[in-house]
C-alpha positions in Angstrom: 23.2 -22.0 35.5 25.0 -19.3 37.5 28.8 -19.5 37.8 30.2 -20.0 41.2 31.1 -17.0 43.3 33.0 -16.4 46.4 31.0 -15.8 49.5 28.0 -17.9 50.9 25.7 -15.1 50.7 26.4 -14.5 47.1 25.9 -18.1 46.4 22.7 -17.9 48.1 21.6 -15.2 46.0 22.7 -16.6 43.1 20.8 -20.0 43.5 17.7 -18.0 43.9 18.1 -15.4 41.1 16.3 -17.9 38.3 13.3 -18.1 40.5 13.4 -14.4 41.1 12.0 -13.6 37.7 9.0 -15.8 38.5 8.7 -13.8 41.8 8.8 -10.5 40.0 6.0 -11.4 37.6 3.9 -13.0 40.4 4.1 -9.7 42.4 2.8 -7.5 39.6 -0.9 -6.7 39.8 -1.0 -6.5 36.2 1.5 -6.8 33.1 3.3 -3.7 34.1 6.5 -5.5 35.3 6.5 -7.6 32.3 6.2 -4.9 29.9 7.6 -1.9 31.5 11.1 -0.5 30.6 11.3 -2.4 27.4 12.9 0.9 25.5 14.9 0.5 22.2 17.5 -2.2 22.1 21.1 -0.4 22.7 23.3 -3.6 22.3 24.2 -6.7 23.9 27.2 -8.5 25.7 28.5 -10.8 28.6 28.9 -9.5 31.8 32.8 -10.0 33.2 32.6 -7.9 36.0 30.5 -6.1 38.6 32.3 -2.9 39.3 29.9 -1.6 42.0 26.3 -2.1 43.0 24.8 -0.8 39.9 27.7 -0.9 37.5 28.7 -3.7 34.9 31.5 -4.0 32.8 30.9 -6.5 29.6 33.2 -8.4 27.8 34.0 -5.9 25.1 35.1 -3.3 27.8 31.9 -1.2 28.1 30.8 -0.2 31.5 26.8 0.0 32.0 25.2 1.8 34.7 21.7 0.6 35.8 19.2 3.7 35.6 16.3 4.3 37.5 17.4 2.7 40.7 19.6 3.6 44.0 21.3 0.7 45.5 20.8 -0.2 49.2 23.8 0.6 51.4 24.4 -2.3 53.6 24.2 -1.5 57.3 26.8 -4.0 58.6 30.4 -3.6 57.8 32.0 -6.2 55.7 28.8 -6.8 53.8 29.7 -6.8 50.0 27.9 -4.1 48.3 28.0 -5.8 44.9 26.9 -9.4 46.1 23.2 -9.1 44.9 24.2 -7.6 41.4 26.8 -10.1 41.0 24.5 -13.1 41.9 22.2 -12.2 39.0 24.4 -11.0 36.3 28.0 -12.4 36.6 29.1 -14.4 33.5 25.4 -13.8 32.0 24.5 -12.6 28.6 22.5 -9.4 28.8 20.6 -7.0 26.5 20.8 -3.3 26.9 17.6 -1.0 26.5 17.2 2.6 26.8 16.1 6.0 25.3 19.5 7.5 25.4 22.9 5.7 25.3 25.0 8.8 25.6 27.7 7.7 28.2 27.7 9.6 31.7 30.5 11.9 32.9 32.4 8.5 33.9 32.1 7.1 30.5 29.2 4.5 31.6 26.4 3.6 29.3 23.2 4.2 31.0 20.7 1.4 30.4 17.9 -0.9 31.7 19.8 -4.5 31.7 17.9 -7.5 31.0 19.2 -11.1 31.1 19.2 -12.8 27.6 15.6 -14.1 27.1 14.3 -12.7 30.0 11.5 -10.0 30.0 12.2 -8.7 33.5 14.8 -6.1 33.8 17.7 -6.6 36.4 16.6 -3.3 38.0 13.1 -5.0 38.7 14.8 -8.2 40.2 17.0 -6.0 42.6 14.0 -4.1 43.5 11.8 -7.1 44.1 14.3 -8.6 46.4 14.8 -5.5 48.3 18.3 -4.8 47.2 17.5 -1.4 45.6 15.4 1.6 45.9 13.4 3.4 43.2 15.4 6.5 42.2 12.2 8.3 40.6 14.5 9.4 37.6 12.3 7.7 34.8 9.8 9.8 33.2 8.1 7.0 31.0 5.0 6.4 32.9 4.9 2.5 32.3 8.5 2.0 33.2 8.1 4.0 36.5 4.9 2.0 37.5 7.0 -1.3 36.7 9.7 0.0 39.1 7.4 1.3 41.9 5.5 -2.0 41.7 8.4 -4.2 42.2 9.8 -2.1 45.4 6.2 -2.2 46.7 6.3 -6.0 46.6 9.4 -6.3 48.5 8.2 -3.5 50.9 5.1 -5.6 51.5 7.0 -8.8 52.0 9.5 -7.2 54.0 12.4 -8.5 51.8 15.8 -7.3 51.9 16.1 -3.8 53.4 12.4 -3.6 54.1 13.2 -6.3 56.7 14.4 -3.3 58.8 11.4 -0.8 59.6 14.0 1.8 59.8 14.8 2.0 56.0 11.8 4.5 56.1 12.5 7.5 58.1 10.4 9.4 60.2 10.1 13.1 59.0 9.7 14.0 62.8 13.1 12.7 63.6 15.4 15.1 62.1 18.4 13.9 63.8 17.9 10.6 62.4 17.5 11.9 58.8 20.7 14.3 59.3 22.6 11.1 60.3 22.3 10.1 56.6 23.6 13.4 55.0 24.7 12.7 51.4 22.6 9.3 51.3 19.5 8.7 49.2 16.6 8.3 51.7 13.0 7.5 51.9 11.4 9.7 54.4 7.6 9.5 55.5 5.4 12.1 57.4 2.7 14.5 57.6 3.0 18.0 55.8 2.5 20.8 58.4 2.5 23.6 55.9 3.2 24.6 52.3 5.0 27.8 51.7 6.6 29.5 48.9 9.6 32.1 49.4 11.1 33.4 46.2 11.2 30.6 43.5 11.1 27.8 46.0 8.2 25.8 47.5 8.8 24.4 51.0 6.9 21.4 52.3 7.3 21.8 56.2 7.2 18.9 58.5 7.9 21.0 61.6 7.7 24.7 62.8 11.3 25.2 63.0 13.0 25.8 59.8 16.4 25.8 61.3 16.1 22.3 62.6 13.0 20.4 61.2 12.8 18.3 58.0 11.4 20.0 54.8 11.1 19.2 51.2 12.1 22.0 48.6 10.3 22.2 45.4 11.3 24.5 42.4 8.4 27.0 41.4 9.0 25.7 38.0 7.9 22.3 38.9 4.3 23.4 39.9 3.0 22.7 36.3 4.4 19.2 36.3 2.9 18.4 39.5 -0.5 19.9 38.3 -0.3 17.8 35.0 0.0 14.6 37.5 -3.1 15.7 39.4 -1.3 17.0 42.5 -1.7 20.4 43.7 1.0 21.1 46.1 -1.0 23.2 48.5 -3.3 20.2 48.9 -0.5 18.3 50.5 -0.9 20.4 53.7 -1.9 18.0 56.6 -1.5 15.2 54.3 0.9 12.1 54.8 3.3 11.6 52.0 6.4 9.7 51.3 9.3 11.5 49.4 12.8 10.1 48.4 16.0 11.9 47.5 19.3 12.8 48.3 19.8 14.2 52.0 21.1 17.8 52.3 21.5 20.2 55.2 20.3 23.8 55.3 19.7 24.4 58.8 17.5 21.5 59.0 17.6 18.4 56.8 16.2 18.6 53.3 15.5 16.9 50.1 14.9 18.5 47.0 12.3 17.5 44.6 13.0 18.0 41.0 10.7 15.1 39.7 7.0 14.2 40.4 7.8 10.7 41.1 9.9 11.7 44.2 6.6 12.3 46.2 4.0 9.7 46.8 0.7 10.5 48.6 -0.2 7.7 51.2 -3.4 5.8 51.5 -4.1 6.7 55.1 -4.6 10.5 54.3 
């Protein structure tokens, strides 16, 4: 049973969290969500505090950062950024899994976190209820598919952040994208042209490079995209979904350093 928590919204999330595991499994089209992200064990503990939207503190003092996701930034002021994670994990025993437990520069242990006895990661639970976005930082294919499937189920059902259609930015609305500079965003649009300049490949969504949205890809990534069956030049005149951190270099930019940041859309 979940411990009592402060706000009505957090209580609502807490009471529904047990059912969420079943929801995640039901949303999967196969065994991916149940089987994905089951890396080697890296320890266990009880959650005593939720520091931020993806960071936990365990009873022994360890701080754990949830990998593979980017938390959703609440649109409304005063809305708790930790409510969703608190509702799922506060006071709960958890197990940690991953392929590298080296602490990050803040001293946090990166891990996939599972409630004790559960086969579904907390990351997948947050994604399924629309309280996180896939970060596309996970290289292992089964785990990446797990996270993508969890997010897709929330998007299809318009849960959480996906209830707001504006969560996906239109590549033609450069000003709207620039308003989120420094934030993690999801952008969709049709690639107008694919060009290379020096060691960088540009996916251009408009004709004015000083104003329009573009995706930049280091040339060294070409082979990785090819191995995934994506020829970058073939994306010209195709609709894609891209996710990443918004930067400003003339117009708004997202730098793509991983194949999973780009998704070809089915309506091409």
